[in-house]
C-alpha positions in Angstrom: -23.6 -31.0 -21.6 -20.7 -30.7 -19.0 -18.7 -27.6 -19.4 -14.9 -27.9 -19.5 -12.4 -25.1 -18.8 -9.1 -24.9 -20.5 -5.8 -25.6 -18.6 -7.3 -26.9 -15.4 -5.9 -30.4 -15.8 -8.6 -31.6 -13.5 -8.0 -35.3 -14.4 -4.2 -35.3 -14.2 -3.9 -36.1 -10.5 -5.9 -39.1 -9.3 -5.7 -38.3 -5.5 -6.2 -35.1 -3.5 -3.1 -34.4 -1.5 -2.8 -32.7 1.8 -2.2 -29.3 0.2 -5.1 -29.8 -2.1 -7.5 -30.5 0.8 -6.2 -27.6 2.7 -6.7 -25.1 -0.1 -10.1 -26.5 -0.8 -11.2 -25.2 2.6 -11.0 -21.6 1.2 -12.0 -22.1 -2.4 -12.6 -24.8 -5.1 -9.1 -25.8 -6.3 -8.4 -28.5 -8.9 -5.3 -30.8 -8.6 -3.5 -29.2 -11.6 -3.9 -25.8 -10.0 -2.3 -26.5 -6.6 1.3 -25.7 -7.6 0.6 -22.4 -9.4 -1.8 -21.1 -6.8 0.6 -21.9 -3.9 3.6 -20.3 -5.6 1.6 -17.2 -6.7 0.3 -16.9 -3.1 3.9 -17.0 -1.8 5.0 -14.6 -4.5 2.5 -11.9 -3.6 3.1 -12.6 0.1 6.8 -11.7 -0.4 5.9 -8.7 -2.6 3.6 -7.2 0.0 6.1 -8.0 2.8 8.8 -6.0 0.9 6.4 -3.2 0.1 5.4 -2.8 3.8 9.0 -2.7 4.9 9.5 0.2 2.4 6.1 1.8 3.3 7.1 2.0 7.0 10.5 3.4 6.0 8.8 6.0 3.7 6.4 7.5 6.3 9.0 8.9 8.8 11.2 10.1 5.9 8.4 12.1 4.3 6.4 13.2 7.4 9.4 14.1 9.7 11.7 15.2 6.9 11.5 18.9 7.7 9.6 20.2 4.7 10.3 20.4 1.0 13.1 22.3 -0.8 12.8 23.4 -4.5 15.8 25.2 -6.0 17.4 25.6 -2.6 14.3 27.4 -1.3 12.7 25.6 1.7 8.9 25.7 1.6 6.9 26.2 4.8 5.0 23.0 4.7 4.3 20.3 7.3 4.9 16.6 6.6 1.2 15.7 5.7 1.1 18.6 3.2 4.4 17.5 1.7 3.1 14.0 1.4 -0.1 15.1 -0.3 1.8 17.3 -2.8 4.4 14.6 -3.5 1.5 12.3 -4.5 0.8 14.7 -7.3 4.4 14.4 -8.5 3.9 10.7 -8.6 1.1 11.1 -11.1 3.3 13.1 -13.4 6.1 10.5 -13.2 3.6 7.7 -13.9 2.6 9.2 -17.2 6.1 8.4 -18.4 6.1 5.1 -16.5 2.9 4.0 -18.2 4.2 4.8 -21.7 7.5 3.0 -21.0 5.7 0.0 -19.6 3.4 -0.1 -22.6 6.3 0.0 -25.0 8.0 -2.8 -23.2 4.8 -4.9 -23.0 4.5 -4.6 -26.8 8.1 -5.7 -27.3 9.0 -8.3 -24.6 7.4 -11.6 -23.5 5.8 -11.6 -20.0 8.8 -13.2 -18.3 11.3 -10.8 -19.9 9.0 -7.9 -18.9 8.8 -9.1 -15.3 12.6 -9.7 -15.1 13.4 -6.2 -16.4 11.1 -4.5 -13.9 12.2 -6.5 -10.9 15.9 -6.0 -11.5 15.4 -2.3 -12.1 13.6 -1.7 -8.8 15.9 -3.9 -6.8 18.9 -2.0 -8.2 17.2 1.3 -7.3 17.0 0.2 -3.6 20.7 -0.5 -3.5 21.3 3.0 -5.0 19.0 4.6 -2.4 21.0 2.8 0.3 24.3 4.2 -0.8 22.8 7.7 -1.3 21.6 7.6 2.3 25.0 6.7 3.5 26.3 9.8 1.7 23.8 12.0 3.5 21.6 12.8 0.5 18.1 13.8 1.6 15.7 11.1 0.5 12.3 12.0 1.9 10.5 13.3 -1.2 12.5 11.3 -3.9 12.0 8.0 -2.0 8.2 8.8 -1.5 7.9 9.3 -5.3 9.8 6.2 -6.0 7.8 4.0 -3.6 4.6 5.1 -5.2 5.9 4.1 -8.7 7.4 0.9 -7.4 4.3 -0.3 -5.5 1.8 0.4 -8.3 4.0 -0.9 -11.1 5.2 -4.1 -9.5 1.9 -5.1 -7.9 0.0 -4.3 -11.1 2.5 -6.5 -13.0 1.9 -9.3 -10.6 -1.9 -9.2 -11.1 -1.5 -8.9 -14.9 0.6 -12.0 -14.8 -1.9 -13.8 -12.7 -4.8 -12.7 -15.0 -2.7 -14.1 -17.9 -2.0 -17.4 -16.3 -5.7 -18.1 -15.3 -8.8 -18.3 -17.4 -11.8 -16.1 -16.2 -13.4 -19.2 -14.6 -10.2 -20.1 -12.7 -9.6 -16.6 -11.6 -13.0 -16.3 -10.0 -12.2 -19.3 -7.9 -8.5 -18.9 -7.2 -7.9 -15.2 -6.7 -9.5 -15.4 -3.3 -6.6 -17.7 -2.3 -3.9 -15.7 -4.0 -5.3 -12.7 -2.1 -4.6 -14.4 1.2 -0.9 -14.1 0.4 -1.4 -10.4 -0.3 -3.1 -9.9 3.1 -0.7 -12.0 5.0 2.3 -10.4 3.4 1.1 -6.9 4.3 0.4 -8.0 7.9 3.8 -9.7 8.2 5.7 -6.8 6.6 4.1 -4.3 8.9 4.9 -6.3 12.0 8.5 -7.0 10.9 9.0 -3.3 10.1 7.6 -2.3 13.5 10.1 -4.6 15.2 13.2 -3.8 13.2 12.9 -0.1 12.4 14.7 1.0 15.5 17.3 -1.8 15.8 18.6 -1.9 12.1 17.4 1.5 10.8 15.5 2.5 7.7 18.2 2.2 5.2 19.2 -1.4 5.9 15.5 -2.3 5.5 15.9 -1.1 1.9 18.5 -3.9 1.2 16.2 -6.5 2.8 13.4 -5.4 0.5 15.8 -5.7 -2.5 16.5 -9.3 -1.6 12.8 -10.0 -1.3 12.3 -8.8 -4.8 14.9 -11.2 -6.2 13.1 -14.1 -4.5 9.8 -13.0 -6.1 11.4 -13.0 -9.5 12.4 -16.7 -9.1 8.9 -17.6 -7.9 7.4 -15.9 -11.0 9.7 -17.9 -13.2 8.4 -21.1 -11.6 4.8 -20.3 -12.3 5.7 -19.2 -15.8 7.4 -22.5 -16.5 4.5 -24.5 -15.0 2.0 -22.6 -17.1 3.9 -23.3 -20.3 4.0 -27.0 -19.4 0.3 -27.3 -18.9 -2.5 -27.4 -21.5 -2.7 -24.3 -23.6 1.0 -23.4 -23.0 4.0 -23.5 -25.3 6.6 -21.3 -27.0 3.9 -19.1 -28.6 2.5 -18.1 -25.3 6.0 -17.7 -23.8 7.3 -15.4 -26.5 4.1 -13.4 -27.5 4.3 -9.9 -26.1 1.3 -9.3 -23.9 0.7 -5.7 -25.0 -1.3 -4.9 -28.1 -0.5 -2.3 -30.8 -2.6 0.4 -29.0 -1.3 2.0 -25.8 -3.0 1.6 -22.5 -4.7 5.0 -22.5 -6.1 4.4 -26.0 -7.5 1.0 -25.0 -9.3 2.5 -22.0 -10.8 5.3 -24.0 -12.4 2.9 -26.5 -14.0 0.6 -23.9 -16.9 1.7 -21.6 -16.2 -1.1 -19.2 -12.6 -0.1 -18.8 -13.6 3.6 -18.5 -15.9 2.7 -15.6 -13.1 0.6 -13.9 -10.8 3.7 -14.3 -13.5 5.9 -12.7 -13.8 3.5 -9.9 -10.1 3.5 -9.3 -9.9 7.3 -9.5 -12.6 8.0 -6.9 -11.4 5.1 -4.7 -7.9 6.6 -4.4 -9.3 10.1 -4.1 -11.2 9.1 -1.0 -8.4 6.9 0.3 -5.7 9.6 -0.1 -7.9 12.3 1.5 -8.4 9.8 4.4 -4.7 9.3 4.6 -4.2 13.1 4.9 -6.8 13.2 7.6 -5.0 10.4 9.5 -1.5 12.0 9.1 -2.7 15.5 10.1 -4.5 14.1 13.1 -1.5 12.1 14.1 1.0 15.0 13.9 -1.4 17.2 15.9 -1.7 14.5 18.5 2.0 13.9 18.6 2.9 17.5 19.2 -0.1 18.4 21.4 1.9 18.1 24.7 4.9 20.2 23.5 5.3 23.5 25.3 3.0 22.5 28.2 6.1 22.4 30.5 7.5 25.5 28.9 5.0 28.1 30.1 6.4 31.5 31.1 8.4 31.1 34.3 8.3 27.3 34.1 11.4 25.3 34.8 11.6 23.8 31.4 11.5 27.3 29.8 14.8 28.1 31.4 16.4 24.7 31.0 19.7 24.6 29.2 19.3 23.6 25.6 21.3 20.6 24.2 24.0 21.5 21.7 22.4 22.5 18.4 23.0 20.0 15.7 23.9 17.2 18.2 23.5 13.7 17.0 20.1 12.5 18.3 21.7 9.1 18.9 24.7 10.5 20.9 25.2 9.6 24.6 23.0 11.7 26.9 23.9 12.9 30.4 21.8 13.4 33.5 20.1 16.8 33.3 20.0 17.0 29.5 16.7 18.4 28.1 15.2 15.7 25.9 12.1 14.7 23.9 10.5 11.5 25.2 8.5 9.4 22.8 5.3 8.1 24.4 4.3 5.4 21.8 1.1 4.3 23.6 -0.4 7.8 23.4 1.3 8.7 20.1 2.8 11.9 21.5 6.1 13.7 22.3 6.8 14.9 25.9 9.4 17.5 26.9 11.5 16.5 29.8 15.1 15.9 31.1 17.3 12.9 31.8 17.0 12.0 35.5 19.5 9.1 35.4 21.4 7.0 32.8 21.2 3.3 33.1 23.4 1.7 30.5 21.5 1.9 27.2 18.3 3.1 28.9 17.3 6.3 30.7 15.1 7.4 33.5 13.3 10.5 32.2 11.4 13.2 34.1 8.6 14.2 31.8 4.8 14.9 32.1 5.0 15.4 35.9 6.5 11.9 36.5 9.6 9.9 36.1 9.6 7.3 33.3 12.0 4.5 34.2 14.0 2.4 31.7 13.1 4.3 28.5 15.1 2.7 25.7 17.5 4.7 23.6 15.3 4.9 20.5 12.6 6.7 22.6 14.8 9.5 24.0 16.2 12.3 21.9 18.0 15.6 22.7 15.8 18.7 22.7 17.1 20.1 19.4 15.5 20.5 16.0 17.2 17.4 14.8 16.2 15.5 17.9 12.6 16.6 17.5 12.6 15.2 13.9 14.1 11.9 15.1 11.6 11.6 18.0 8.7 12.5 15.7 9.9 9.9 13.2 10.0 7.3 16.0 6.3 8.1 16.9 5.2 8.0 13.3 7.1 4.8 12.6 5.7 3.1 15.7 2.2 4.3 15.1 2.2 3.4 11.4 3.7 0.0 12.1 1.0 -0.8 14.6 -1.7 0.7 12.3 -0.6 -1.3 9.3 -0.5 -4.4 11.5 -4.1 -4.1 12.5 -5.2 -3.1 9.0 -3.6 -6.3 7.6 -4.6 -8.6 10.4 -8.2 -7.7 9.8 -7.6 -7.9 6.1 -6.3 -11.5 6.5 -9.4 -12.5 8.5 -11.6 -11.0 5.8 -9.6 -12.7 3.0 -9.5 -16.1 4.7 -13.1 -16.4 5.8 -15.2 -14.0 3.8 -13.9 -13.2 0.3 -14.3 -16.6 -1.3 -17.8 -16.9 0.3 -18.9 -13.4 -0.9 -17.7 -14.3 -4.4 -19.4 -17.7 -4.4 -22.8 -16.7 -2.9 -23.1 -13.0 -3.6 -20.8 -12.4 -6.6 -18.1 -10.0 -7.6 -20.6 -7.2 -8.3 -22.0 -7.3 -4.7 -18.4 -7.2 -3.3 -17.8 -3.9 -5.1 -20.5 -2.1 -3.0 -18.9 -3.0 0.4 -16.0 -0.6 0.5 -17.8 2.6 -0.5 -20.4 1.8 2.1 -17.7 1.5 4.8 -16.0 4.7 3.6 -19.3 6.5 3.8 -20.0 5.4 7.3 -16.4 6.0 8.5 -16.3 9.6 7.2 -19.7 10.3 8.6 -18.2 9.3 12.0 -15.2 11.6 11.5 -17.5 14.5 10.6 -19.1 14.1 14.0 -16.0 13.3 16.1 -12.6 14.0 14.3 -10.4 12.5 17.0 -7.3 10.3 16.4 -8.9 7.2 17.9 -11.9 7.6 15.6 -9.7 8.3 12.5 -7.6 5.2 13.4 -10.6 2.9 13.6 -12.3 4.3 10.5 -9.1 3.9 8.4 -8.4 0.4 9.7 -11.9 -0.7 8.7 -11.6 1.0 5.3 -8.0 -0.1 4.4 -8.5 -3.7 5.6 -11.5 -4.0 3.3 -9.7 -2.3 0.5 -6.8 -4.7 0.7 -9.0 -7.8 0.9 -12.5 -7.7 -0.5 -12.1 -4.7 -2.7 -8.7 -5.6 -4.1 -9.7 -9.2 -5.0 -13.0 -7.9 -6.6 -11.2 -5.2 -8.6 -8.6 -7.7 -9.9 -11.4 -10.0 -11.0 -12.9 -7.3 -13.1 -10.1 -7.8 -15.6 -10.7 -11.5 -16.1 -13.2 -11.0 -19.0 -11.0 -8.5 -20.9 -8.5 -9.2 -23.7 -4.8 -9.8 -23.1 -3.7 -6.4 -24.2 -6.1 -4.8 -21.7 -4.8 -7.1 -18.9 -1.3 -5.7 -19.3 -1.3 -2.3 -21.0 -4.7 -0.9 -20.0 -4.5 -2.4 -16.5 -1.0 -0.9 -16.0 -2.4 2.5 -17.0 -5.3 2.2 -14.6 -3.2 0.7 -11.7 -0.5 3.4 -12.0 -1.5 6.6 -13.6 -5.3 6.6 -12.7 -4.5 5.6 -9.1 -2.1 8.6 -8.8 -4.6 10.8 -10.6 -6.9 10.2 -7.7 -4.0 11.2 -5.4 -3.6 14.4 -7.5 -7.2 15.3 -6.9 -6.7 14.7 -3.2 -3.6 16.9 -3.2 -5.6 19.7 -4.9 -8.2 19.3 -2.2 -5.4 19.7 0.4 -4.2 22.9 -1.3 -7.7 24.3 -1.4 -8.2 23.2 2.2 -5.0 25.0 3.3 -6.2 28.2 1.5 -9.6 28.0 3.1 -8.3 26.8 6.5 -10.5 23.7 6.4 -10.7 21.5 9.4 -10.5 17.7 9.6 -14.3 17.7 9.8 -14.6 19.5 6.5 -12.3 17.0 4.7 -14.5 14.2 6.1 -17.5 15.9 4.5 -15.7 16.0 1.2 -15.2 12.3 1.4 -18.9 11.7 2.2 -19.8 13.3 -1.1 -17.1 11.3 -3.0 -18.3 8.1 -1.4 -21.8 8.7 -2.8 -20.4 9.3 -6.3 -18.3 6.1 -5.8 -21.5 4.1 -5.2 -23.0 5.5 -8.4 -19.9 4.3 -10.4 -20.2 0.8 -8.9 -23.8 0.6 -10.1 -22.6 1.3 -13.7 -19.8 -1.3 -13.4 -22.2 -3.9 -12.0 -24.5 -3.5 -15.1 -21.7 -3.7 -17.6 -20.1 -6.7 -15.8 -23.4 -8.5 -15.8 -23.7 -8.0 -19.5 -20.1 -9.2 -20.2 -20.6 -12.2 -18.0 -23.7 -13.2 -19.9 -21.8 -12.8 -23.2 -19.0 -14.9 -21.9 -21.5 -17.6 -20.8 -23.1 -17.6 -24.3 -19.7 -18.0 -25.9 -18.8 -20.9 -23.7 -22.1 -22.6 -24.4 -21.5 -22.3 -28.1 -18.0 -23.9 -27.7 -19.4 -26.7 -25.6 -22.1 -27.4 -28.2 
């Protein structure tokens, strides 16, 4: 007997349109699904574009922000350590966020819930903009906020998508929706790289706020389309998606959700440790050339210093000692202005004269100028890094994910990322250079954002509606940051024990092996649930 799936509307449109044929290249799409899958894809595209604008803004603020102050006492910490410790603060914040989200999910319908979250975060960005204009330090607070924003808004989007589609639809269509995620991340990283210097980080916050409002409108369009289709109606519109139990309680009572939580925990532990390795190696590389021209008796050692506290963007005169950003080598050079040519400079640095260096790459040799120059290196490197991560992610999403799902299945897809992480960290343990770290993290993150992300979202298709919202929110926010906390603890221990990058890579090797063991458990449980779901569908069809 032919099996029918609810709300596909497969017979509603007699002809396959151009868009239908185009989408069918990547996955099996039925006519009634074309509108929703296109709008959801555009929605997540814009969400990831906005997030990557903010992510590129976040990195220089936290890494070049000059340490952390608590109670007026400045701690002697470098940017990568501050970033790792701030991730632990995110986990504490997210305990409250998860509880607040669960309470809202039990009270409001899904559209009300999405509207409240979106307007809240868009308003926050406007507030950050004005605080920055007032000179309020934003490094750590903004880092904490971006972590909560990213996890909450993206988790809400995928909860909404899981609620719109049946398990059968999700397995087919999430591969296409994921294309929007990968393209948005790539586009956002590239835009951020191009506009960071011209418009500055704080104006980028306002752009991201506008993107969020556009996403809210797109969500409403899909919500309205879903209610108009088979299985929709006022009851679905008004019913709060959260159950009576909170997210943590739902997870604790379900072995399958516990395994997904364990997967999420170890995945982010490995990823955050890898991010620390990348950041630490980048900072070491960026500052490796400093002082080379300042050897005792050297000319640079006796060069007159620029006025302390000078504005890094102020006009510079010939002979002024400066920091020159070398974005190709991701390093700072000490030098001096040889000539001023309008908005560009000829700079004598590294034993040669660099002609036509643009204003954003030249900063006075002061502490403030050093921070600005280091921020420019980090912003440029991270923008380029995110671009390649997401370019590769798009290729994987377009040409591999749907085929992996169709021919090998969701369970096989879960094994790919831990295998890549194991290989990448083994390479770092042998040769912990910036080029090796960059390649390893590009491979790991691009797979995470494409194959792994789509597979992990599909794991929630066979669970109940309360688990899709409340439990998923807890896993995608608190559990994610709990992994970051464990990574931060590892950084603290590493600081005490003076561990090298090679040692941190070895820790990740052990974690990747544990990760593979968790995936084995999930695969077994998922197989059992898939069999139960098939039996239930067969009974309905009979």
